[in-house]
C-alpha positions as CSV (number, residue, x, y, z in Angstrom):
1,X,-0.1,-0.3,-0.3
2,X,1.2,3.5,-1.2
3,X,1.4,6.5,1.0
4,X,-1.2,7.8,-0.7
5,X,-3.5,5.0,-0.3
6,X,-2.2,4.8,3.1
7,X,-3.6,8.4,4.1
8,X,-6.9,7.7,2.2
9,X,-7.6,4.6,4.5
10,X,-6.8,6.5,7.8
11,X,-9.2,9.2,6.5
12,X,-11.7,6.7,6.5
13,X,-10.5,5.3,10.4
14,X,-9.4,2.3,9.2
15,X,-7.5,0.8,12.4
16,X,-5.2,-1.4,10.1
17,X,-4.3,1.7,8.5
18,X,-3.4,3.8,11.3
19,X,-1.7,0.9,12.9
20,X,0.5,0.7,10.1
21,X,1.5,4.3,10.1
22,X,2.2,4.3,13.8
23,X,4.4,1.1,13.6
24,X,6.3,2.7,10.5
25,X,6.8,6.3,12.0
26,X,6.7,5.8,16.1
27,X,10.4,4.9,16.2
28,X,11.6,8.3,14.1
29,X,9.2,10.0,16.0
30,X,10.3,9.0,19.5
31,X,13.8,10.0,18.4
32,X,12.8,13.4,17.4
33,X,11.0,13.9,20.7
34,X,13.3,12.9,23.0
35,X,16.4,14.9,21.3
36,X,14.0,17.9,21.8
37,X,12.9,16.8,25.7
38,X,16.0,15.0,26.7
39,X,13.0,12.5,28.8
40,X,12.3,9.2,27.7
41,X,9.1,9.1,29.5
42,X,8.1,12.5,28.4
43,X,9.3,11.5,24.5
44,X,6.8,8.4,24.9
45,X,3.8,10.4,26.1
46,X,4.3,13.2,23.4
47,X,4.5,10.4,20.5
48,X,1.5,8.9,22.0
49,X,-0.6,12.3,22.1
50,X,0.8,13.3,18.6
51,X,-0.4,10.3,16.8
52,X,-3.8,10.4,18.6
53,X,-3.7,14.4,17.4
54,X,-2.6,13.2,14.1
55,X,-5.4,10.5,13.1
56,X,-7.8,13.3,14.6
57,X,-6.4,16.0,12.0
58,X,-5.8,13.6,9.0
59,X,-8.3,14.5,6.9
60,X,-6.8,17.9,6.8
61,X,-3.8,16.1,5.2
62,X,-3.6,16.3,1.2
63,X,-3.6,12.6,0.1
64,X,-0.1,13.0,-1.9
65,X,1.5,15.1,1.6
66,X,4.9,13.8,3.2
67,X,3.3,12.0,6.3
68,X,6.3,11.7,7.7
69,X,7.0,15.3,7.6
70,X,3.8,16.2,8.4
71,X,4.0,13.8,11.7
72,X,7.2,14.8,12.5
73,X,6.1,18.8,12.5
74,X,3.1,17.7,14.9
75,X,5.9,15.8,17.5
76,X,8.4,18.9,17.3
77,X,5.5,21.3,18.0
78,X,4.2,19.5,20.9
79,X,7.6,18.8,22.1
80,X,8.6,22.4,22.0
81,X,5.1,23.5,23.8
82,X,6.2,20.9,26.5
83,X,9.7,22.7,27.2
84,X,8.2,25.9,26.9
85,X,5.8,25.3,29.6
86,X,7.6,23.2,31.5
87,X,11.2,24.4,31.7
88,X,10.1,28.2,31.1
89,X,12.2,27.9,27.8
90,X,12.1,31.1,26.1
91,X,14.5,32.4,23.1
92,X,15.2,35.9,23.6
93,X,16.3,38.3,21.2
94,X,20.2,38.8,21.8
95,X,22.5,40.5,19.7
96,X,25.9,40.4,21.7
97,X,29.1,40.6,19.6
98,X,30.8,36.5,19.6
99,X,34.3,36.8,21.2
100,X,35.1,33.7,19.0
101,X,34.2,32.8,15.8
102,X,34.0,29.5,14.6
103,X,36.0,28.3,11.8
104,X,33.8,26.2,9.2
105,X,36.7,24.1,8.5
106,X,37.4,22.2,12.1
107,X,40.2,20.2,10.7
108,X,41.6,20.0,14.4
109,X,39.5,17.9,15.7
110,X,40.1,14.0,16.1
111,X,38.1,11.8,13.8
112,X,38.1,9.4,16.8
113,X,35.2,11.3,18.7
114,X,32.3,8.9,18.8
115,X,29.1,9.7,18.0
116,X,27.4,9.1,21.7
117,X,30.2,11.3,23.1
118,X,28.9,14.2,20.6
119,X,25.0,13.5,21.6
120,X,26.2,13.8,25.2
121,X,28.0,17.1,24.6
122,X,24.6,18.3,22.9
123,X,22.4,17.1,25.8
124,X,24.6,19.1,28.3
125,X,23.9,22.2,26.4
126,X,21.9,24.5,27.5
127,X,17.9,24.1,26.2
128,X,18.1,26.9,24.4
129,X,21.2,25.9,22.4
130,X,20.7,22.1,22.4
131,X,17.2,22.6,21.1
132,X,18.4,24.8,17.9
133,X,21.4,22.3,17.2
134,X,19.0,19.7,17.2
135,X,16.5,20.5,15.3
136,X,18.9,22.0,12.5
137,X,22.0,19.2,12.5
138,X,19.8,16.4,13.4
139,X,15.9,17.0,12.1
140,X,17.2,19.2,9.2
141,X,14.8,22.4,9.6
142,X,16.4,25.6,8.2
143,X,16.7,28.5,10.6
144,X,13.6,30.2,9.2
145,X,11.6,27.2,9.8
146,X,12.7,26.8,13.4
147,X,12.3,30.5,13.9
148,X,8.5,29.8,12.9
149,X,8.4,26.9,15.3
150,X,9.8,28.8,18.6
151,X,7.9,32.3,17.4
152,X,11.3,34.3,17.4
153,X,13.2,36.0,14.7
154,X,15.6,34.3,12.4
155,X,18.8,36.2,13.5
156,X,18.0,35.0,16.8
157,X,17.8,31.2,15.6
158,X,21.3,31.9,13.6
159,X,23.1,33.4,16.9
160,X,21.5,30.6,19.2
161,X,22.8,28.1,16.6
162,X,26.5,30.0,16.3
163,X,26.8,30.2,20.2
164,X,25.5,26.2,20.6
165,X,28.2,25.1,17.8
166,X,30.7,27.1,19.2
167,X,29.9,25.4,23.1
168,X,29.6,21.9,21.6
169,X,32.9,22.4,19.6
170,X,34.5,23.4,23.0
171,X,32.8,20.7,25.0
172,X,34.7,18.6,21.9
173,X,37.9,19.7,22.3
174,X,38.1,19.7,26.1
175,X,37.8,16.1,25.7
176,X,40.7,16.0,23.1
177,X,43.3,17.3,25.5
């Protein structure tokens, strides 16, 4: 069954089609939620809530839409709502001059750094940096899309990204010493 047929069956409230969508996308949605929330339990709850919401709103989805991207957007928005409400997460419009510029070419970093270590470093960043880096680097949203999600200026997101990237590189370099 192709995606168009799957969406049509979900619109007619077909349980098997809904389960197929759930089983196909649950792990991807969970990964997205846990990167934003840093809590496995919260991520599991968000994913369940988002699938319920998605199936309630699926009639609004075009039959030829990208189902995965649509579901991911629901999970990202709901996860950000939880972070904002629970952790009082606010991105402010700051325009400080950066003391250190991050070089685009970071050849001085060892290739022996593990992916798990980098993930751990990202999780240790402040929420405002961690979320922007995760949405940009891992979830592959652009700065404009992230700004819309977080209801802030694109320049602020670019600034938060640069600062977060700088802090991440500093954490990684400290490990190499």
